[in-house]
C-alpha positions as CSV (number, residue, x, y, z in Angstrom):
1,M,-17.3,-45.3,26.5
2,S,-17.3,-41.7,25.3
3,M,-14.8,-40.1,23.0
4,T,-13.3,-36.7,23.6
5,L,-13.4,-34.1,20.8
6,S,-9.6,-34.3,20.7
7,Q,-9.6,-38.0,20.0
8,L,-12.4,-37.7,17.5
9,S,-10.7,-34.9,15.6
10,I,-7.4,-36.8,15.4
11,L,-9.2,-40.0,14.2
12,L,-11.2,-38.0,11.6
13,G,-8.0,-36.3,10.4
14,I,-6.3,-39.7,9.9
15,G,-9.5,-41.1,8.3
16,V,-9.6,-38.2,5.8
17,A,-5.9,-38.4,5.2
18,V,-5.5,-42.0,4.3
19,P,-7.5,-42.0,1.0
20,Q,-5.7,-38.8,0.0
21,V,-2.3,-40.4,0.5
22,W,-3.5,-43.3,-1.6
23,Q,-4.7,-41.0,-4.4
24,L,-1.4,-39.1,-4.4
25,S,0.8,-42.2,-4.2
26,K,-1.0,-44.6,-6.5
27,P,-3.4,-42.6,-8.7
28,A,-4.0,-45.4,-11.3
29,E,-5.0,-47.8,-8.5
30,W,-7.2,-45.2,-6.9
31,R,-8.9,-44.5,-10.2
32,R,-9.7,-48.2,-10.7
33,W,-11.0,-48.6,-7.2
34,S,-13.1,-45.5,-7.1
35,A,-14.7,-46.4,-10.5
36,S,-15.9,-49.7,-9.0
37,F,-16.8,-48.4,-5.5
38,P,-20.3,-47.0,-5.9
39,R,-21.6,-50.3,-7.3
40,S,-19.5,-52.6,-5.1
41,Q,-21.8,-55.3,-3.5
42,P,-19.4,-56.4,-0.8
43,L,-18.5,-52.9,0.3
44,G,-22.2,-51.9,0.1
45,W,-23.2,-54.8,2.3
46,L,-20.4,-53.9,4.8
47,L,-21.3,-50.2,5.0
48,T,-25.0,-50.7,5.1
49,L,-24.8,-53.4,7.8
50,V,-22.3,-51.3,9.8
51,A,-24.7,-48.3,9.6
52,T,-27.6,-50.5,10.6
53,A,-25.8,-51.9,13.6
54,W,-24.7,-48.4,14.6
55,F,-28.3,-47.0,14.2
56,L,-29.7,-50.0,16.3
57,G,-27.2,-49.0,19.0
58,H,-28.7,-45.5,19.1
59,V,-32.3,-47.0,19.2
60,Q,-31.3,-49.4,22.0
61,S,-29.8,-46.7,24.1
62,E,-32.8,-44.4,23.8
63,T,-34.3,-43.7,27.2
64,L,-37.5,-42.0,26.3
65,A,-40.3,-43.6,28.4
66,D,-43.0,-43.4,25.7
67,F,-40.6,-45.2,23.4
68,T,-39.8,-48.2,25.7
69,K,-42.7,-50.5,25.0
70,F,-42.1,-50.2,21.2
71,K,-38.4,-50.6,21.3
72,P,-38.2,-54.4,20.6
73,Y,-40.5,-53.9,17.5
74,L,-38.5,-50.9,16.3
75,L,-35.2,-52.8,16.7
76,A,-36.6,-55.8,14.8
77,G,-38.1,-53.5,12.1
78,F,-34.9,-51.4,11.6
79,A,-32.7,-54.5,11.5
80,S,-35.0,-56.0,8.9
81,I,-34.9,-52.8,6.8
82,G,-31.1,-52.8,6.9
83,V,-30.8,-56.4,5.7
84,L,-33.6,-56.1,3.2
85,T,-31.9,-53.0,1.8
86,C,-28.9,-55.0,1.1
87,V,-30.9,-57.7,-0.6
88,Y,-33.4,-55.6,-2.6
89,V,-31.8,-52.2,-3.1
90,N,-28.4,-53.3,-4.3
91,D,-27.9,-50.8,-7.1
92,F,-25.4,-48.3,-5.9
93,L,-25.5,-50.0,-2.5
94,A,-22.0,-48.8,-1.5
95,S,-23.0,-45.2,-2.2
96,R,-26.1,-45.6,-0.1
97,G,-24.1,-47.3,2.7
98,L,-21.5,-44.5,2.6
99,A,-24.3,-42.0,2.9
100,L,-25.7,-43.7,6.0
101,V,-22.3,-43.9,7.6
102,L,-21.7,-40.2,6.9
103,L,-25.0,-39.3,8.5
104,L,-24.3,-41.4,11.6
105,L,-20.7,-40.1,11.8
106,A,-22.0,-36.5,11.6
107,K,-24.3,-37.2,14.5
108,L,-21.3,-38.4,16.5
109,M,-19.4,-35.3,15.5
110,V,-22.1,-32.9,16.5
111,D,-22.9,-34.7,19.8
112,T,-19.2,-34.8,20.7
113,A,-18.6,-31.1,19.8
114,R,-21.8,-29.8,21.4
115,W,-20.5,-29.1,24.9
116,H,-16.8,-28.4,24.2
117,V,-15.6,-25.1,25.6
118,S,-13.4,-24.1,22.6
119,E,-15.0,-22.0,19.8
120,W,-13.0,-24.2,17.4
121,R,-15.7,-26.8,18.0
122,W,-17.5,-25.1,15.1
123,V,-14.9,-26.6,12.7
124,I,-16.1,-30.1,13.6
125,A,-19.7,-29.0,13.6
126,G,-19.4,-27.4,10.2
127,L,-17.7,-30.5,8.7
128,A,-20.5,-32.6,10.2
129,Y,-23.2,-30.5,8.5
130,A,-21.3,-30.7,5.2
131,W,-21.3,-34.5,5.7
132,I,-25.0,-34.4,6.5
133,I,-25.6,-32.6,3.2
134,A,-23.4,-35.1,1.4
135,G,-25.2,-38.0,3.1
136,I,-28.7,-36.7,2.1
137,W,-27.4,-36.0,-1.4
138,L,-26.0,-39.5,-1.8
139,T,-29.2,-41.0,-0.3
140,I,-31.4,-39.2,-2.8
141,S,-29.1,-39.7,-5.8
142,P,-26.5,-42.3,-5.2
143,W,-25.2,-42.3,-8.8
144,R,-23.7,-38.8,-8.0
145,L,-20.8,-40.4,-6.2
146,R,-19.9,-42.2,-9.4
147,D,-20.2,-38.9,-11.3
148,F,-18.1,-37.2,-8.7
149,F,-15.3,-39.8,-9.0
150,E,-15.4,-39.6,-12.8
151,W,-15.1,-35.8,-12.6
152,Q,-12.4,-35.9,-9.9
153,N,-10.3,-38.5,-11.7
154,R,-10.6,-37.0,-15.2
155,T,-7.2,-35.2,-15.0
156,D,-4.1,-35.7,-12.9
157,S,-4.0,-32.1,-11.8
158,R,-7.6,-32.1,-10.6
159,L,-7.0,-35.4,-8.7
160,R,-3.9,-34.0,-7.0
161,T,-5.4,-30.6,-6.2
162,L,-8.5,-32.1,-4.6
163,A,-6.3,-34.6,-2.7
164,F,-4.0,-31.9,-1.4
165,A,-7.0,-29.8,-0.4
166,R,-8.6,-32.7,1.6
167,L,-5.1,-33.5,3.0
168,A,-5.0,-29.9,4.3
169,V,-8.4,-30.4,6.0
170,A,-7.0,-33.6,7.6
171,A,-4.0,-31.8,8.9
172,V,-6.2,-29.1,10.4
173,L,-8.3,-31.7,12.1
174,V,-5.2,-33.5,13.6
175,L,-3.7,-30.1,14.6
176,L,-6.9,-29.1,16.3
177,G,-7.1,-32.4,18.0
178,L,-3.6,-32.0,19.4
179,T,-4.1,-28.4,20.5
180,A,-7.4,-26.6,20.7
181,Y,-9.6,-29.6,21.5
182,R,-7.4,-30.8,24.4
183,V,-9.1,-30.4,27.7
184,P,-6.8,-28.6,30.2
């Protein structure tokens, strides 16, 4: 099942908007949650295993002939790496899992936008590349997510300003999904 750029843009917009609404409506609850997120073991396991399964789906669907005879070994190896990461690399596991999900989501965004006729596809591609940079950054230094949350949550005005800015991005994504990305 493939997703259209319109559907993806609307889902991304909603996905970006939900945390912003939470930040604006319940800032104290958001601050508590975001302070605990980077080191959360349950969310780390969830995000890492979701990313592992998603990546295994990409490996399974690979059709390169030279790759076929190694595919079972690669699937077993990558699945093992995903589970062993949860067991042995559990410091800032949620940050690392989020980084993996951002990277895989960016791949989906670029793949979906690649052949769309509208020049507005570059908005999705640009956002995807920003998420790739964020994913690499969080993979290399996962404690930076904790530092970002601390910086963002330091003042009410900063929290609101950043939430409104990301809410505007979400609105643009939904608007593009409803207009420019619709296939005639």
